[in-house]
C-alpha positions as CSV (number, residue, x, y, z in Angstrom):
1,M,71.0,-22.1,47.3
2,N,74.4,-21.6,45.5
3,S,72.9,-18.2,43.2
4,C,72.1,-16.9,46.7
5,S,75.8,-17.5,47.9
6,T,77.2,-16.0,45.1
7,R,75.0,-13.4,45.5
8,N,75.9,-12.4,48.7
9,R,79.4,-12.6,48.1
10,Y,79.7,-10.5,45.1
11,P,78.2,-6.8,44.9
12,T,75.5,-6.2,42.4
13,V,76.0,-2.2,42.5
14,D,79.0,-1.0,41.8
15,I,80.4,-3.7,39.8
16,D,82.7,-1.4,37.9
17,D,84.9,-0.4,40.8
18,Y,84.6,-3.4,42.3
19,I,86.2,-5.0,39.5
20,R,88.7,-2.2,38.6
21,Q,89.6,-2.7,42.4
22,H,89.9,-6.5,42.8
23,H,90.5,-7.6,39.0
24,G,92.5,-4.9,37.6
25,S,91.7,-2.7,34.6
26,H,91.9,-5.8,31.7
27,F,89.3,-7.1,33.2
28,L,86.6,-4.3,33.0
29,Y,87.7,-3.0,29.9
30,T,86.8,-7.3,28.9
31,Y,83.7,-6.9,31.2
32,R,82.4,-3.7,29.7
33,S,83.2,-5.3,26.2
34,V,80.8,-8.1,27.0
35,K,77.9,-5.9,28.0
36,K,78.2,-3.4,25.2
37,F,78.2,-6.2,21.9
38,Y,75.0,-8.4,23.8
39,Y,73.1,-4.8,23.6
40,R,74.4,-4.1,20.2
41,W,73.6,-7.7,19.3
42,D,70.1,-7.8,20.8
43,A,69.3,-3.7,19.4
44,V,70.6,-5.0,15.5
45,Q,68.4,-7.9,16.2
46,L,65.1,-5.4,16.9
47,D,65.8,-3.3,13.9
48,I,65.8,-6.1,11.8
49,E,62.3,-7.1,13.1
50,F,61.4,-3.6,12.9
51,L,62.4,-3.5,8.9
52,K,61.1,-6.9,8.1
53,I,57.4,-6.1,9.3
54,C,57.9,-2.7,7.6
55,R,58.8,-4.6,4.1
56,S,55.9,-7.0,4.8
57,K,53.4,-4.3,5.5
58,D,54.9,-2.1,2.6
59,I,55.5,1.2,5.1
60,I,58.5,2.8,4.4
61,P,60.7,4.0,7.3
62,S,61.3,8.0,7.1
63,F,65.4,7.5,7.1
64,L,64.7,6.3,3.5
65,W,62.6,9.3,2.7
66,F,64.9,12.0,0.6
67,K,64.7,14.9,-1.3
68,T,64.5,15.1,-5.3
69,A,65.0,18.7,-7.3
70,N,61.6,17.6,-9.2
71,G,59.2,17.6,-6.0
72,D,56.4,15.3,-8.6
73,L,59.1,12.3,-8.3
74,S,58.3,11.6,-5.2
75,S,54.8,10.4,-6.0
76,S,56.4,8.3,-8.7
77,P,56.6,4.2,-9.0
78,V,60.3,4.5,-9.7
79,Y,61.0,6.7,-6.3
80,K,58.8,4.0,-4.4
81,A,60.5,1.2,-6.1
82,C,64.0,2.8,-4.9
83,Q,62.5,2.7,-1.8
84,R,61.6,-0.8,-1.3
85,K,64.8,-1.9,-2.8
86,L,66.9,0.6,-0.3
87,L,64.5,-1.5,2.6
88,I,66.2,-4.5,1.1
89,V,69.7,-3.3,1.1
90,E,69.5,-1.9,4.7
91,I,67.6,-5.4,5.9
92,D,71.5,-7.2,4.5
93,A,73.4,-5.3,6.2
94,K,71.9,-4.7,9.2
95,R,72.2,-8.6,9.0
96,K,75.9,-8.7,8.1
97,K,76.4,-6.0,11.1
98,L,74.6,-9.0,13.0
99,N,77.0,-11.9,11.9
100,E,79.8,-9.1,12.9
101,L,78.6,-8.4,16.4
102,K,77.9,-12.3,16.8
103,I,81.3,-12.8,16.9
104,M,82.5,-9.6,18.4
105,Y,80.4,-10.7,21.8
106,K,81.3,-14.6,21.9
107,S,85.2,-14.1,21.4
108,S,84.9,-10.9,24.5
109,L,82.7,-13.9,26.2
110,D,85.3,-16.3,26.2
111,H,87.8,-14.3,26.9
112,L,85.6,-13.2,30.0
113,R,84.9,-16.7,30.9
114,E,88.9,-17.1,30.7
115,L,89.4,-14.4,33.1
116,S,87.2,-15.0,36.4
117,S,86.0,-18.0,38.1
118,A,82.8,-20.1,37.2
119,D,80.6,-18.4,40.2
120,F,81.9,-14.8,39.8
121,F,81.3,-15.0,35.8
122,D,78.1,-16.1,36.3
123,H,77.2,-13.2,38.7
124,L,78.5,-11.1,35.8
125,F,76.1,-12.5,33.0
126,E,73.3,-12.0,35.4
127,I,73.8,-8.3,35.9
128,I,74.8,-8.2,31.8
129,I,71.5,-9.4,31.3
130,S,69.8,-7.2,33.6
131,E,71.3,-4.2,33.1
132,C,71.1,-4.6,29.2
133,S,67.2,-6.0,29.5
134,Y,65.9,-2.4,30.3
135,L,67.8,-0.9,27.2
136,I,66.1,-3.5,24.9
137,D,62.9,-3.2,26.4
138,K,62.8,0.7,26.1
139,K,64.1,0.8,22.2
140,R,61.4,-2.2,21.7
141,R,58.7,0.4,22.5
142,T,60.2,3.5,20.5
143,L,60.0,0.5,17.6
144,N,56.9,0.3,18.1
145,K,55.7,3.4,18.3
146,K,57.7,4.7,15.0
147,L,55.5,1.1,13.3
148,L,52.3,3.2,14.3
149,S,53.2,6.9,14.1
150,L,53.8,5.4,10.4
151,S,51.3,3.7,9.7
152,P,47.9,5.9,8.2
153,V,45.3,4.0,10.1
154,N,46.3,2.2,13.5
155,N,43.8,0.8,14.7
156,S,42.4,-1.7,12.5
157,T,43.1,-4.6,14.8
158,G,39.9,-5.2,15.9
159,Y,40.6,-4.0,19.8
160,Y,39.2,-0.7,21.6
161,N,39.3,1.0,24.9
162,A,35.8,0.5,26.1
163,K,35.9,2.6,28.8
164,V,36.8,5.8,26.2
165,V,33.4,5.8,24.8
166,T,29.8,6.3,27.0
167,N,27.0,5.4,24.8
168,L,23.9,7.0,26.9
169,S,21.5,6.9,24.0
170,S,19.2,4.5,22.4
171,R,21.3,3.3,19.1
172,V,23.2,0.6,19.9
173,L,26.6,0.6,18.3
174,S,28.1,-2.3,16.0
175,N,31.7,-3.3,17.5
176,E,32.9,-1.6,13.8
177,E,31.2,1.9,15.1
178,L,32.7,1.5,18.7
179,I,36.3,0.4,17.3
180,C,36.3,4.3,14.8
181,L,34.6,6.1,17.9
182,A,37.3,4.6,20.5
183,N,40.2,6.5,18.4
184,G,38.3,9.8,20.4
185,L,36.9,13.5,19.1
186,D,40.8,14.5,18.3
187,Y,41.2,11.7,15.4
188,S,40.8,12.3,11.8
189,L,42.0,10.4,9.1
190,P,43.9,11.8,6.6
191,P,42.1,14.2,3.7
192,K,41.7,12.6,0.2
193,S,43.6,15.3,-1.5
194,I,46.0,18.4,-0.4
195,N,46.3,21.3,-2.2
196,P,49.7,22.9,-1.3
197,M,48.8,26.5,-2.7
198,N,45.8,26.3,-0.1
199,V,48.6,25.1,2.9
200,T,50.7,27.5,2.1
201,S,47.8,30.7,1.9
202,N,46.6,29.3,5.2
203,V,50.1,29.8,7.1
204,E,50.9,33.2,5.6
205,T,47.7,34.6,6.6
206,F,47.9,33.4,10.0
207,F,51.3,34.8,10.3
208,H,49.6,38.2,9.2
209,R,47.2,37.8,11.5
210,I,49.5,37.5,14.8
211,T,51.8,40.4,13.3
212,D,51.1,43.8,11.9
213,V,52.4,43.2,8.9
214,Y,48.8,42.9,6.9
215,Q,47.9,46.0,8.2
216,H,51.1,48.2,7.5
217,Q,50.6,46.3,3.9
218,K,46.8,47.4,3.3
219,K,48.3,51.0,4.5
220,F,51.0,51.2,2.0
221,M,48.8,49.4,-0.6
222,N,46.2,52.7,0.0
223,E,48.7,55.1,0.0
224,H,50.2,53.5,-3.0
225,K,47.4,53.7,-5.0
226,E,46.6,57.0,-4.1
227,Y,50.2,58.6,-4.9
228,E,51.2,55.8,-7.6
229,A,55.0,56.2,-5.5
230,I,56.4,53.8,-3.2
231,N,58.7,55.2,-0.6
232,E,61.5,53.5,0.7
233,S,60.9,54.4,4.4
234,D,57.9,53.1,4.4
235,I,58.5,49.7,3.7
236,R,58.4,47.6,6.5
237,V,61.5,45.1,7.7
238,L,60.3,42.1,9.9
239,N,62.4,42.2,12.8
240,T,64.3,39.4,14.5
241,K,61.1,37.4,16.3
242,E,58.8,37.7,13.4
243,L,61.8,36.2,11.0
244,T,62.2,33.7,13.4
245,L,58.2,33.3,13.4
246,A,58.6,33.3,9.7
247,N,61.6,30.8,9.0
248,D,60.1,28.6,11.7
249,L,56.3,28.3,9.9
250,S,58.4,27.6,6.6
251,S,59.8,25.0,8.2
252,L,57.0,23.6,9.3
253,T,55.0,23.6,5.9
254,K,57.1,22.1,4.3
255,S,57.5,19.2,6.6
256,F,53.7,18.8,6.4
257,L,53.3,19.2,2.8
258,Q,56.2,16.0,2.9
259,R,54.7,14.2,4.8
260,A,51.1,14.4,3.8
261,N,53.1,13.4,0.5
262,R,54.3,10.1,2.3
263,C,50.6,9.5,3.0
264,E,49.4,10.1,-0.6
265,I,51.6,7.5,-1.2
266,Q,50.7,5.2,0.8
267,K,46.3,5.5,0.6
268,N,46.3,2.9,-1.8
269,K,46.5,0.7,0.2
270,Y,45.0,1.7,3.3
271,D,41.8,3.2,1.0
272,F,39.6,0.5,2.2
273,E,39.8,0.9,5.8
274,Q,39.8,5.1,5.8
275,Q,36.5,4.1,3.7
276,N,35.3,2.2,5.7
277,Y,35.8,4.7,8.7
278,R,34.5,7.9,6.7
279,K,31.0,5.9,5.8
280,L,30.7,4.9,9.5
281,L,31.7,8.5,10.3
282,Q,29.2,9.9,8.0
283,K,26.0,7.6,9.4
284,L,26.9,8.7,12.8
285,K,26.5,12.3,11.2
286,Q,23.6,11.5,9.6
287,D,21.7,10.2,12.9
288,T,19.7,13.1,13.9
289,S,18.4,11.6,17.1
290,I,21.6,11.1,18.8
291,I,25.0,14.4,19.8
292,I,28.2,12.9,19.6
293,T,30.1,14.9,23.0
294,R,32.8,14.9,25.1
295,P,32.3,14.1,28.7
296,D,33.0,17.1,31.6
297,K,36.1,14.8,32.6
298,G,38.6,13.2,30.4
299,R,38.9,12.9,26.8
300,G,36.3,10.2,25.7
301,V,33.4,10.0,23.8
302,V,29.7,10.1,25.0
303,L,26.5,9.9,23.1
304,M,23.3,11.1,24.3
305,D,20.1,11.4,23.2
306,K,19.3,14.1,21.5
307,Q,16.0,14.7,23.1
308,D,17.4,14.2,26.5
309,Y,20.2,16.9,25.6
310,V,17.8,19.5,24.6
311,N,15.7,18.7,28.1
312,K,18.4,18.9,30.3
313,I,19.9,22.2,29.2
314,H,16.5,23.5,28.7
315,A,16.5,23.3,32.4
316,I,19.8,25.0,33.2
317,L,18.1,27.7,30.8
318,N,14.9,27.5,33.3
319,D,16.5,28.2,36.2
320,P,16.5,32.0,37.4
321,S,18.9,31.4,39.3
322,K,20.9,31.6,36.6
323,F,20.0,32.8,33.6
324,S,17.0,35.3,32.6
325,S,15.4,36.2,29.6
326,L,16.1,39.6,27.6
327,S,13.7,41.3,25.5
328,E,15.7,41.8,22.7
329,D,19.3,41.1,21.7
330,P,22.3,43.6,23.2
331,T,25.2,42.3,21.0
332,L,24.5,45.2,18.3
333,A,24.4,48.1,20.9
334,R,27.4,46.5,22.7
335,E,29.4,46.0,19.7
336,N,28.9,49.3,18.9
337,S,29.6,50.8,22.0
338,L,32.9,49.0,22.0
339,K,33.6,50.0,19.3
340,S,32.8,54.1,20.0
341,L,35.6,53.9,22.9
342,L,38.5,51.4,21.1
343,R,38.1,54.6,18.2
344,K,38.1,57.4,21.0
345,L,41.1,55.7,22.6
346,H,42.8,55.2,19.3
347,D,42.4,59.0,18.5
348,Q,43.5,60.1,21.8
349,G,46.9,57.8,20.9
350,K,46.7,55.9,24.1
351,I,46.4,52.7,22.4
352,T,48.5,51.2,19.0
353,D,47.6,50.6,15.7
354,Q,47.6,47.0,16.4
355,F,46.2,46.5,19.6
356,Y,42.9,48.8,17.6
357,Y,43.1,46.5,14.7
358,V,43.4,43.5,17.0
359,V,40.2,44.1,19.3
360,R,37.6,45.8,17.5
361,P,34.7,43.8,17.0
362,T,33.2,43.0,13.9
363,G,30.3,41.3,12.8
364,S,29.5,39.4,16.5
365,N,27.9,37.2,17.8
366,P,25.9,36.3,21.1
367,G,27.9,33.8,23.4
368,R,26.7,29.8,23.0
369,L,25.5,27.7,25.5
370,Y,26.3,23.7,25.6
371,G,26.7,21.1,28.0
372,L,29.1,18.8,28.9
373,P,27.5,15.5,30.5
374,K,28.9,14.3,33.9
375,V,29.2,11.0,33.0
376,H,30.1,9.7,36.8
377,K,27.2,11.4,38.7
378,D,23.5,9.7,39.1
379,G,21.4,11.1,35.9
380,V,24.3,12.7,33.6
381,P,23.8,16.0,34.7
382,L,25.4,18.7,32.1
383,R,28.4,20.9,33.3
384,P,26.8,24.3,32.0
385,V,29.4,25.9,29.3
386,L,29.0,29.2,28.0
387,S,31.4,29.8,24.8
388,S,32.8,33.3,24.1
389,I,34.1,32.9,20.7
390,G,32.8,35.5,18.4
391,T,31.2,38.1,21.3
392,F,31.9,41.5,21.1
393,N,34.8,41.7,23.5
394,Y,36.2,38.0,22.7
395,G,39.5,39.7,20.8
396,L,39.3,42.5,23.7
397,G,39.8,40.2,26.5
398,K,41.9,37.8,24.7
399,A,44.7,40.6,23.9
400,L,44.5,41.8,27.5
401,T,45.4,38.3,28.8
């Protein structure tokens, strides 16, 4: 009864304006101090809880990873021991900060109690708890996400979402296999080893393919071999966009290698779980009687008997309204025809060198048909999908879109 009358008596919104008008700026400053220290006190407690979990699970937070002049030092036991010591120091510093905030919070709370009546104080305290609880919950969710991202293997609790995996095959899946598949088809385990040289080489190849650097370099090197001379006017200078792209790719590559190095350091702790996952996936891969694919809609995992899948694909191919049989493969003839047309346009100057080299087909393959099961329909029909990747006109279509 008292709380209801208090809510009717005092406002619950725009409380700052109400305090300023009826109680003055000093009262408002005290109220805001109480709210600030209340939130910070709870926030630091969450930080300590997060750091203690990291310590118990031997997880190193991202802010404790630092660069060394010698990159090999980051994988040494001394580096890891230093990180653990810094983690303990950080926990002690947070505890000290927590005690300081506790004193400041209680002092400001007592001062607010002295300045206000009992019912108004209770009303203000309810508002403080209500407003800060949202921020505290948001911080808690953020810290939980950090813990998940820092753990190399996240789903080791035995829990999985049953809606993710749809088993239409005759194979009976174990609980471990269900947990493994519930991670989704885009889930992957850390590789056993990473070669930094191969990573850098692949990124450079990617950069060459999306720019005309490679074609210019090939032409330049051919001329250099022929004349054994270098003309400075022929040297390819990157433009602003290419320099920006090169810098971004360099930063991403360094960040990836650093994160890979962290996983390499921590992999011993999770090696058993990773080996178990690999064994489960290998057994599923070796079972030739089933196929594992994704559904027509969503990002789940569907298991089907291979013979059932093949029969449904054959039924689609045998439909004369959709497909017809050819006496020979026209892929090579169509590739040569497109090459001839592109060469003619290039010689006439109607397309650039870069466009010509990008769209010119080589080693083309026919389109490949596969089916995605419609798990929510009776009989689970397949939706046919024709993949044009690697076909004779794939590069041309990609360049024109």
